[in-house]
N, C-alpha and C positions, 0 to 999 in steps of 0.2 A: 292875486300875489302882489304887495308893492313893489314896485323896481326897487327901493331902496332896499328889501329881506331876498330879492331871488336868487341871488349867488350864494348867499349864505342856505338856502334847499338845495338850491343844486349841487352844494360840496355835501348833503346828506345823504344826495341819493348816489352820487358821483361813481362808475365803476369804469376801469378802463382795464381790459382783460385780466380782469380779477373773476377767477371760475369760466372764464368764456364771455363774460359780459362788458357790452360798451356802452355807453351814453352818448345820447343825441341829440341836439335841437334841431327844430323845425321851423322857420319862419310862417305865418300863417297871415292871411289879410287881416284888419284889427277888427274883433269885435266877433270874429268868427274863431276864437281859441278852445271854447268850449265843445264845439263841433267836430274838431280836428283831433281834440283830444277822446272823445268819445269815440273817433271813428279808430285813434289809435287802439285805444282798451280792446274792439273790437275784433281788431287786428292780430293782439299781440297778449290779451287775457286783461280779466275785470283786475289781476292784482299787479299789472305792471307800475312796477314805481314811477311816477311821471307826476308833473305838474303846469302849470298852465303862468303865463306874465304877460303883460302884454304885448302883442302884437307875432308871440312866438310859445312854443311848446315843449319841454324836454320830457324823455323815455330813456327808460332802458332797457336793454333788450340783449338775449344771447344773440354773441357776434356770426351763427351758424342761419339766423333767421334774417340777417340784414336782407336778403335779397328781396323781402315781403316790402322794406318801406317804400323801394319806387312803386308798390300799387296804392299808395298812399296817394287820396285825390284831395285833400281838402290843405294841403303843404306846399309851399312854394320851394322853398330851397333848406337842404337837410348840411347840415355839420357835426363832426366827431368831435368831442369831445377833448381834448388831448390832454388839459391841465387846468385844476380850481386852484386860484390864490385868494387866502384867506383875508391876507394881510399885505397889500404892495406894496403902500408908501410907507416905510419906517420912519421918514423924516417929519418931524413934527413942522418943519420951517419955513413949509411950503414956497420954497424957493424953484424956480425954475430948472436952473442947472442940475441944483440935486437931486428932485425927480427925476429929471429924466435920464440922470446917470444911472437911479435903479432901475430907470424901467430899459436901460441900453444892457446891463448886467442879469437883467430875469430870463434869459434864455440859456443861459448857462447855469440857473438852479433847477432848471424843471429838464423831465424826464422826458426824453423825446423818443426814443428807442421804439419802444413798443406801440404808441400815437401814430407812429410812420411807417411803422408794419401793418397795424390794422386800418389805416389810409389807404396803403398801398394795396392791400388783396381787397378793401369794400369797390374799388373805382377799377380795379383791375390797371395799372399802371407797370409798364412792362420795362421800363426806360431804368435809369443807373440814380439809384435813391444818393447816395453820398458820391458824386463825383472829387475826383483829386483837384488841385488847383490847377493842373494840364489842362485838363477836362473844361471847365469850369471857359478856361476862355478858347476850349476849341468850339465849346458851344454858343459863345455872344459872336465866336467868329461863324459858324454854321446859320444861327438866329438871322443875321445881319444880308448875308448873301441870298438866303433863302427869302428874307422878306421883300429885296430888291426884286429878287426873280418874279415873283408872286404880285408884285407890285405895277410890272413889266408886265403882265398877264392880264394887269384887270382884275384881278382875286382880292375880296374885298368881306368877303363873309368873313367873322372872325371865327368860327366853329370849322370851317372849311382851313383855312389860315392856320389854325393849330393843327391840326389833324397833318397839314403837310411838315409843320415844323419837327413835328413826333414822328415822321417817317426820316425824318433827314438828320437830329438830332437826338441822341436817346438820355439826353443831362437833363434833370429835371430843372424846369421853371416855374418861379416864383413870384406871388406879389402878397405884402401885408396891408392888412385895411385894421382901425382901429375904428369904434365905439365907444362913444363916452354918456355917462350918465351920472350927473354931479357938478361941482365946481372943483376944477383943477389950474395948477399953474402952468401948467401948457396944453396944447390946440391937441386935435385928433392926430394930425398930419405930421405933427413933430412925434409922438408916441412912435405912430407906424413904420417914422425913417428910422428910430434910431433900434426899435426892434427888429426892424427887417433887416438892417445895416448888420445888426450882431448874429443873423440868421447867415447872411452872405459868407461873415468871415467864421461862421464854426461849421458850417456844411459845404462851400463853393456850392452854391445854387445859382442858377443863371435869372437874372431879374427880368420880368418880366410883366407889364403890369395889365398887358390886355389881354395875348396869349399863354398863360402861363395855364401849368399843370395843377396846381396847388396854391387856394387861396388862403393864407393865416389869419384868422380874424383876432385881433386882442379887443376881449369887449372888458368895459374899466366901469365901475359902480361903486364911483365913493371911492373907499378906499380898499374895494374888492377887485377881483378882475377871473379872468377864464380866458384860454385858448382853442378858437372852434379851429378845425380843417374843414378845408370845404369840400362837399361829396359830389355835387350837382355843378355840372355846367353851366345850365340852363334853368331858370327858373320852371317849375311844374306846373305853374299856371299858363306857360306857352304851348299850347296844345290846340288841337281842334281848329282853331280856327285860321283861316288864309287873307278871306275878304272882309276889311274890319269898316264896322260904321261909327257914328258919332260918340255913340254911347257902347261899344260892345264890351261885356263883363268879362273879367279874367276868367278862365275855367276854372280856378279853386272858389269862386265867389259863386257859380253855378252850382257847383256841387254841395256849398254849405246851405246855400237857398232848395235843394232837393232834399237834404239828409233832414232837413224840420220838414219837410211836408211829408218824409216817408213813405215814399211808393211803393206797395207792397204786388206783387208777381201777378198780374192781370189787370193791374188797375189802369184808366186812360187818364193821361198827363198832359195838358192842354197849356201851354203860352200863348195867351193873345195876340199880346204887344211882343212879336219875336224879334225886332230888329233884326238881327245877320243870324239869329238860330242859334245862338251861343247855351242855350238852356236847355232845349231839346237834343240838340246832339250831346251834352252830358249827361241828359239823362238816360238818353237810350244806350250811351255808352256805360253809364253805371249803374243803370238798371236795367238790365236789357230785358228782361220778361214783363215792362211794361211797354204799352204802347203810345206812343205820342204823335201829337199833333202842334203847328204852331200856324201861324198867320198874321197879318199886316195889314194894314190899310193902306201900307206907302208901297207901289209896285220896286221900287227899287229895292228895300226889304226885303223883300218875297225874293227877288232875283240873287240877293245876296245870299240868303237864307240856303237857297239850292245850290249855290255855286260853292259853299262851304260844306255842306254835304256829299257834294258829287268830289271835293278836292281831298275825303279823306280815303278817297281811291277804292279798287273794288272789294279787295281785302278786308276795307274794314266798313262793309256799308253797314247801316243804322234805319231802323224802322221807323222814319219819321216822313209823314204826310206834311203838307206846305202848302196852304190857303191865302188865297186874296179876301182878305175881309172886314168888315169894321167889328171891331171890341165890343161894340155897346150891342150890335145887334147880330150875335153869332148865328151862323147855319145849324145850329145843334139843338138834340131834343132837348125838352127839360130834363133833370133829374138824372143825366145820360155820364155825368163825367164823374170821374172819384177824386183827379189835383189839378189845382192852378198852381202856376209858380210864373212870374213876371217881374218885368223891371218898366215899374211906372213911368211916363214920361215927365221930369222935374222940372223942366222948364228953364235951365241953366244951359245945359247941350241941346237938348231936345225940348218942344215946344213952350209953352209962355204960361208962366204960376197964372195967369186971371182966367186961363181957359183950365186949370185943373181942380176946381170944386166943383162945377158940374162933369167934367170928364171923370173924376173919379167914383163918384156919386153912379152915374149912371153906368161904369164899367162892375163897381160893385154887385150892383142891383141886377144887371146882366150874370155874372158871375151865380150869383146865390140864387136863380131861375133853373140855371144850366147845370148846376153840380147837385150831386145828392146829398137830399137833408139826414141830419145825423150823424154820418160819416166822411162826407164832404168837406175837402181841407185847402185853402188858399194860403203862400206865401209871397207877401209881394216886398219889396225893394221901392222906395222911393226916398229922395232927397229932398222933400217938400214934404216934411213928417208933418207940419202945423195945421196942412189943408187935411191933410190922411184924417188926423185924431179929431178936427170938425166936420169931416164928414161921416164917418164911418156910423156916428148913432141917426145918422139919416136914412142908414137903408131897410126899414123897415122889419129889424129883429132878426134880421138872416143871417147875420154873421155875430159869434163871439168869440172874441179876442182874449187869445190863449197865452201866448209872449212879445214880446218886444223885444229886440235887438237893437242898440247902436252901434254902427260901423263907419267906419272911414274907408273911403275908396278914392282913392288919388289925390288926397289932401280934404274930399268932400266929405262931410257928417250927411250921413244917411240912417235910415232905419227900417229896419227887416220886422214886416206884422206877419204874424203868424194867427191863420182864422179859421175856426172851426162853424160847417153851416149848424147853424141850429136847426129844429124839428119843424120850424115854422111854414105851411106851403102857401103857396102864393096864389 
């Protein structure tokens, strides 16, 4: 759906404590919106009211099923939709002062009670939601004093600081963020400042831009807007990996690639260019009935993968074997593997583009030898899409391309190629 229309679509499905229904927003790696929406419908039912737009999905679920959203593996951050504003700026003068005054008074026009109660229940906030002015001042003093103590102790982890502040001060701390699409007379920081300032006046919350309890997000698209209340402290892609390499993939991207490959119980899933082991670790956790093997030509990558597996701890053992090998000469029998999923070197952060033409061809031929004819699949990610498209027809008819996705990873445009092994024998 085009960005100019998505808030109107959100307005049509928006529910908030209506017969126990809540509307959620989830941010998604750009290009994997369809994958995330499929996962959502698989978890909550095919009839779940939902839609996707660039970099996010929206869906409506019963509040009592909220706990399930934390099992979604394709999404990054989650927000409770608190309000949808179908006509934000009534002024036609497009004057900054008048527009910001309207944004400043917007909190007074919205119904917060139900949204904040739902947010509190969802995140398990046990503090004071509506402090008095005196309690707000006490909260500010406590925060400043405790931050000084933590600083003297050398504590720098944001989550640890947040938990420490929560234990000493029960009063809600907040920040406001504004995202805009379209042309406006004001900037995002101006809108966040005025909107957040009015929330401060209304609820006596303690302003805290780093160790906040609640992130209130004002999303503006042209003349429409909606308010989201943050439900996640850390992005859900921050899982599995503790030892990072130059091209370590986010766990959410790994899951998106794996879901496109559709591993089945009993399948042998291989990442022949594993780097730090992000893909096989996610595969073993998301598809525990598969058997996973990975390898790399670089010894440091093999060690990094083993360290990441060990870092999961004894309570989270994963069935992954890590080998030191050459991806163009795999020590595997022909027609013995069900699925290949990998992130190909692309010559910007790793390797050289001049090498890719030969490397891609040799890897595709070797994967074609090892994978099972007719049923074998491969899902390959690369930023060097031009080379991949040029090389694929040179693989002796072993592969049939079934889908291509354009994705954006860290500002770099990449392609995801879904391939099916043909019946041709070598």
